[in-house]
C-alpha positions in Angstrom: 0.0 0.0 0.0 1.4 3.4 -1.0 0.6 6.2 1.4 1.0 9.7 0.1 2.4 12.7 2.0 0.2 13.9 4.8 -2.2 16.8 4.5 -2.3 19.9 6.7 -5.6 20.2 8.6 -7.0 23.7 9.2 -9.1 25.2 12.0 -12.3 24.2 10.2 -11.2 20.6 10.7 -10.7 20.8 14.5 -14.1 19.4 15.4 -13.5 16.4 13.2 -10.0 16.0 14.6 -11.4 16.2 18.1 -14.0 13.5 17.3 -11.2 11.3 15.9 -9.1 11.9 19.0 -12.0 10.8 21.2 -12.6 7.6 19.2 -8.9 6.8 19.3 -8.6 7.5 23.0 -11.7 5.3 23.8 -10.1 2.5 21.9 -6.6 2.7 23.4 -6.7 4.5 26.7 -8.9 2.2 28.8 -7.2 3.5 31.9 -8.8 6.9 31.6 -12.0 7.6 33.5 -15.0 9.1 31.7 -14.5 12.5 33.4 -10.9 12.5 32.3 -11.9 12.0 28.6 -14.4 14.9 28.9 -11.7 17.1 30.6 -9.0 16.3 27.9 -11.5 16.6 25.0 -12.1 20.2 25.9 -8.3 20.8 26.1 -7.7 19.1 22.8 -10.4 21.1 20.9 -9.9 24.5 22.6 -6.1 24.6 23.3 -3.8 21.8 22.3 -4.7 21.7 18.5 -3.7 25.3 18.3 -0.3 24.7 19.9 1.1 22.3 17.3 1.7 21.9 13.6 -0.8 19.3 12.4 -0.4 16.7 9.7 -2.7 13.9 8.8 -4.5 11.6 6.4 -8.0 11.5 5.1 -9.8 8.5 3.6 -11.3 8.4 0.1 -14.5 10.1 1.4 -12.5 13.0 2.7 -12.8 12.1 6.4 -9.8 12.4 8.7 -8.5 9.0 9.8 -5.1 9.9 11.4 -3.3 12.9 12.6 -0.3 14.1 14.5 0.8 17.3 16.2 4.4 18.5 16.2 6.1 21.2 18.3 9.7 21.8 17.6 11.6 18.5 17.7 8.8 16.7 19.5 5.8 14.6 18.5 3.1 15.9 20.8 0.2 13.8 19.6 -0.6 10.9 17.3 -4.2 9.6 17.0 -5.8 7.2 14.5 -9.3 6.0 14.1 -9.6 2.5 15.4 -10.4 1.3 11.9 -7.1 2.8 10.6 -4.8 1.2 13.1 -2.4 -1.4 11.8 -2.5 -0.1 8.2 0.7 1.9 8.2 -0.7 5.4 8.7 0.9 5.9 12.1 4.2 4.6 10.9 4.1 6.8 7.8 3.3 9.9 9.9 6.2 9.1 12.3 8.6 8.5 9.4 7.5 11.8 7.8 8.0 13.6 11.1 11.4 12.2 11.7 12.8 12.5 8.1 11.1 15.8 7.1 10.3 17.7 10.3 13.2 16.5 12.4 11.4 15.2 15.4 13.4 12.9 17.8 11.2 12.9 20.9 7.8 11.8 22.1 6.0 11.4 25.4 3.5 8.6 25.9 1.2 7.4 28.6 3.0 4.5 30.3 -0.4 2.7 30.6 -0.9 2.8 26.8 1.2 -0.3 26.3 0.4 -0.6 22.5 1.7 2.9 21.9 4.8 2.3 24.0 5.5 -0.8 22.0 4.9 1.0 18.7 7.4 3.8 19.5 10.0 1.3 20.8 9.6 -0.7 17.6 10.3 2.4 15.6 13.6 3.1 17.4 12.6 5.3 20.3 14.1 4.6 23.7 12.8 5.5 27.1 14.9 8.2 28.7 12.7 9.3 31.6 9.4 9.0 33.4 7.0 11.3 35.3 4.6 9.8 37.8 1.8 12.2 36.7 0.9 13.8 33.4 1.3 17.5 32.7 -2.1 18.3 34.2 -1.2 16.5 37.5 -3.4 13.5 36.9 -2.1 10.1 38.0 -1.2 8.8 34.5 2.5 8.2 34.3 4.3 9.6 31.3 7.3 8.0 29.6 9.8 10.3 27.8 11.2 8.7 24.6 14.0 9.8 22.3 15.4 8.5 19.1 
């Protein structure tokens, strides 16, 4: 399967990206409580999407199926629709981010074991750990670097 270069979402896409984020999180972040998902969803939509450079893929119908957010040399977010997982979109986004955008770092929830394994498989190594996330919630964060 040949995957093309990612597209750049715009502000008018942020509602769709937030919906994609929620579907992805519900499929991969079983450790989160419902109130946490609601809390983070608001931050994603109203703050975090504005703080990163966004890149992603759409399906043939023009719906977003995967996106990432980059800030400096760091991958700040990577989310895929559950139906898009395992098809190479995440790997292609990471390869683009590394080769074209120069990222070499990512933070990941320690409890999201599939994501941790994904990044380790792509060559990232754990260089640190925080016991809580950046909002002070009890979700340990692993710091990874290429």
